[in-house]
C-alpha positions as CSV (number, residue, x, y, z in Angstrom):
1,M,-28.0,-7.9,-40.7
2,C,-30.4,-7.4,-37.8
3,R,-31.5,-3.8,-37.5
4,V,-32.5,-4.1,-33.9
5,A,-30.9,-5.8,-30.9
6,P,-31.1,-9.6,-31.4
7,L,-34.1,-11.2,-29.8
8,T,-34.8,-14.6,-28.4
9,I,-38.0,-15.8,-29.9
10,A,-40.2,-18.9,-29.4
11,Q,-42.4,-19.9,-32.3
12,V,-45.1,-22.3,-30.9
13,S,-47.1,-24.5,-33.2
14,P,-50.0,-26.7,-31.9
15,Y,-49.4,-29.3,-34.6
16,A,-47.0,-32.2,-34.6
17,W,-43.8,-30.9,-36.3
18,E,-43.7,-33.8,-38.7
19,L,-47.0,-32.7,-40.3
20,G,-46.3,-30.7,-43.4
21,N,-49.3,-28.4,-43.0
22,D,-49.5,-24.7,-43.8
23,V,-49.1,-23.5,-40.2
24,N,-45.9,-25.5,-39.7
25,R,-44.5,-24.3,-43.0
26,I,-45.1,-20.7,-42.1
27,V,-43.5,-21.3,-38.7
28,E,-40.5,-22.9,-40.3
29,R,-39.9,-20.3,-43.0
30,T,-40.5,-17.4,-40.6
31,S,-38.1,-18.8,-38.1
32,Q,-35.4,-19.3,-40.8
33,E,-35.8,-15.7,-41.9
34,L,-35.6,-14.4,-38.3
35,V,-32.4,-16.4,-37.7
36,R,-31.0,-15.0,-41.0
37,R,-31.6,-11.5,-39.5
38,G,-29.6,-12.3,-36.4
39,H,-32.3,-13.4,-33.9
40,R,-32.2,-16.6,-31.9
41,V,-35.3,-18.8,-32.5
42,A,-36.7,-21.9,-30.9
43,I,-39.5,-23.8,-32.7
44,V,-41.7,-25.3,-30.0
45,A,-44.1,-28.0,-31.0
46,P,-45.4,-31.5,-30.3
47,S,-43.9,-34.4,-32.1
48,S,-44.9,-37.9,-33.1
49,S,-41.4,-39.1,-32.1
50,H,-41.1,-40.4,-28.6
51,E,-37.3,-40.1,-28.9
52,A,-37.4,-36.5,-30.0
53,V,-39.6,-35.6,-26.9
54,R,-37.3,-37.5,-24.6
55,Q,-34.2,-35.8,-25.9
56,T,-35.8,-32.3,-25.7
57,R,-36.9,-32.8,-22.1
58,R,-33.4,-34.0,-21.2
59,R,-31.9,-30.9,-22.9
60,L,-34.3,-28.6,-21.0
61,R,-33.3,-30.2,-17.6
62,E,-29.6,-29.8,-18.4
63,G,-30.0,-26.3,-19.9
64,D,-28.6,-27.6,-23.2
65,V,-31.1,-25.8,-25.5
66,W,-29.0,-24.1,-28.3
67,R,-27.3,-26.8,-30.2
68,D,-27.6,-25.9,-33.9
69,G,-25.7,-22.6,-33.5
70,P,-26.7,-19.1,-34.7
71,T,-27.5,-20.2,-38.3
72,H,-30.5,-22.5,-37.7
73,P,-33.6,-22.4,-35.5
74,E,-33.8,-25.0,-32.7
75,V,-36.7,-27.5,-32.9
76,L,-37.9,-28.5,-29.4
77,A,-40.4,-31.3,-29.2
78,V,-42.1,-30.5,-25.8
79,S,-44.8,-33.2,-26.0
80,E,-45.6,-36.4,-27.7
81,A,-48.5,-36.1,-30.1
82,V,-50.9,-38.8,-31.2
83,V,-52.1,-37.7,-34.6
84,G,-55.2,-39.3,-36.1
85,Q,-57.8,-38.1,-38.5
86,S,-57.7,-34.6,-37.0
87,R,-55.0,-32.1,-38.0
88,R,-54.8,-31.1,-34.3
89,A,-52.6,-33.2,-32.1
90,A,-53.8,-34.7,-28.8
91,L,-52.4,-32.9,-25.7
92,P,-50.6,-35.0,-23.1
93,V,-51.4,-34.1,-19.4
94,D,-47.7,-33.4,-18.7
95,V,-47.3,-30.7,-21.4
96,G,-47.6,-28.0,-18.7
97,R,-44.5,-29.3,-17.0
98,A,-42.6,-29.3,-20.2
99,I,-43.6,-25.7,-21.0
100,D,-42.6,-24.7,-17.5
101,A,-39.2,-26.3,-18.0
102,L,-38.8,-24.5,-21.3
103,F,-39.5,-21.1,-19.7
104,A,-37.2,-21.9,-16.8
105,A,-34.3,-22.9,-19.2
106,V,-34.7,-20.0,-21.7
107,E,-35.5,-16.3,-21.1
108,F,-37.5,-15.3,-24.2
109,D,-38.1,-11.8,-25.5
110,V,-41.2,-12.9,-27.5
111,V,-43.4,-15.9,-27.4
112,H,-45.3,-16.2,-30.7
113,V,-48.1,-18.7,-30.5
114,H,-49.9,-20.0,-33.6
115,E,-53.6,-21.0,-33.4
116,P,-53.6,-20.9,-29.6
117,W,-56.9,-22.8,-29.2
118,A,-57.2,-25.1,-26.3
119,P,-56.1,-27.8,-25.8
120,S,-52.8,-27.4,-27.5
121,V,-49.1,-26.8,-26.9
122,A,-49.7,-23.2,-28.1
123,S,-52.5,-22.5,-25.6
124,A,-50.4,-24.1,-22.8
125,A,-47.5,-21.8,-23.7
126,L,-49.8,-18.7,-23.8
127,R,-51.4,-19.6,-20.5
128,T,-48.0,-19.5,-18.6
129,S,-45.8,-17.3,-20.6
130,P,-44.3,-14.4,-18.6
131,Y,-43.0,-12.8,-21.8
132,L,-44.3,-10.6,-24.6
133,N,-46.9,-12.7,-26.4
134,V,-47.9,-12.6,-30.0
135,G,-50.8,-14.7,-31.3
136,T,-51.4,-15.5,-34.9
137,F,-54.7,-16.9,-36.2
138,H,-54.6,-18.6,-39.6
139,A,-57.6,-20.4,-41.1
140,P,-61.0,-19.2,-40.0
141,T,-62.7,-22.6,-40.1
142,E,-64.1,-24.2,-36.9
143,R,-63.4,-21.1,-34.8
144,V,-67.0,-20.1,-34.0
145,V,-67.6,-23.4,-32.2
146,S,-64.3,-23.1,-30.4
147,T,-65.1,-19.7,-29.0
148,Q,-68.4,-20.8,-27.6
149,V,-66.7,-23.5,-25.4
150,A,-65.6,-22.1,-22.0
151,R,-65.8,-18.5,-23.4
152,K,-64.7,-16.9,-20.2
153,L,-61.6,-19.1,-20.0
154,V,-60.9,-18.3,-23.7
155,Q,-61.2,-14.6,-23.0
156,L,-59.0,-14.8,-20.0
157,V,-56.2,-16.7,-21.8
158,F,-56.5,-14.5,-24.9
159,G,-56.2,-11.5,-22.7
160,R,-52.6,-12.5,-22.3
161,I,-51.9,-11.8,-26.0
162,D,-50.1,-8.5,-26.5
163,A,-50.4,-8.4,-30.3
164,R,-52.8,-10.3,-32.6
165,V,-52.1,-11.2,-36.1
166,V,-54.3,-12.9,-38.7
167,S,-53.4,-14.5,-42.0
168,F,-56.5,-13.5,-44.0
169,G,-59.1,-10.8,-43.9
170,A,-61.9,-13.4,-43.4
171,T,-60.1,-14.6,-40.3
172,A,-59.9,-11.1,-39.0
173,E,-63.7,-10.6,-39.5
174,L,-64.5,-13.8,-37.6
175,M,-62.1,-13.1,-34.8
176,R,-63.5,-9.6,-34.3
177,R,-67.0,-10.9,-34.0
178,S,-66.1,-13.6,-31.5
179,L,-63.2,-11.9,-29.6
180,P,-63.2,-8.2,-30.3
181,G,-59.8,-6.6,-30.5
182,D,-57.2,-5.2,-32.9
183,Y,-55.9,-7.7,-35.5
184,R,-53.2,-7.0,-38.0
185,T,-53.5,-8.9,-41.3
186,I,-50.3,-10.3,-42.6
187,L,-50.9,-12.4,-45.7
188,P,-48.9,-15.7,-46.1
189,G,-45.7,-15.2,-48.1
190,T,-44.2,-17.4,-50.8
191,D,-40.8,-17.9,-52.4
192,P,-40.0,-15.5,-55.3
193,A,-40.6,-17.2,-58.6
194,E,-38.2,-17.1,-61.5
195,A,-39.2,-14.8,-64.2
196,P,-41.4,-16.6,-66.8
197,P,-40.3,-16.7,-70.4
198,A,-41.5,-13.7,-72.4
199,G,-44.5,-14.2,-74.6
200,P,-45.1,-12.9,-78.1
201,G,-43.6,-9.5,-78.6
202,G,-41.3,-9.9,-75.6
203,R,-44.1,-9.1,-73.1
204,V,-44.6,-10.8,-69.7
205,R,-48.1,-11.2,-68.3
206,I,-48.5,-10.4,-64.6
207,V,-51.5,-11.6,-62.6
208,F,-52.5,-10.1,-59.3
209,V,-54.7,-12.1,-57.0
210,D,-56.5,-10.4,-54.1
211,E,-58.5,-12.3,-51.4
């Protein structure tokens, strides 16, 4: 059961939802757990499916957002992505209109953007969100170059983040050097494993791994 009043939360990924990368898996599992605790969650992401984008935009126009009921997060494909060699999806010029339509159709309590580096759906959502914004930064790679491009614009947009989360200590160190602020480290989780069979003498070996 949810211990606080149920919230309406947007989980925004910059990657095409069909990509089975680590960020999308974290978004998916976190969203499922939030729904299990009684919250209402919309996963917002680009998609490689033109039909999924078309249906999402029609639903936003008609205000028909919550279809899957209270037991599943909704997946909203707000822009079409062209995915090539890069993990990051290209950003269509009309994504801003789709994000505006989303915020007009749904009143969120929290907008949680993942890797909100421009150009992306996550950065577009952060730029216009009128709600409480949480930003999570995952892998530390390629971020130094990103922060040197249009640094004033980056600082302006990142100033809209009310709470900053990182997935690893190395990411926190890099972010603090480039964009000083308070970052909370929340390590990625995993499913609980079944207890391994006992070794000789009935003992079980436990290994702890720290970053």
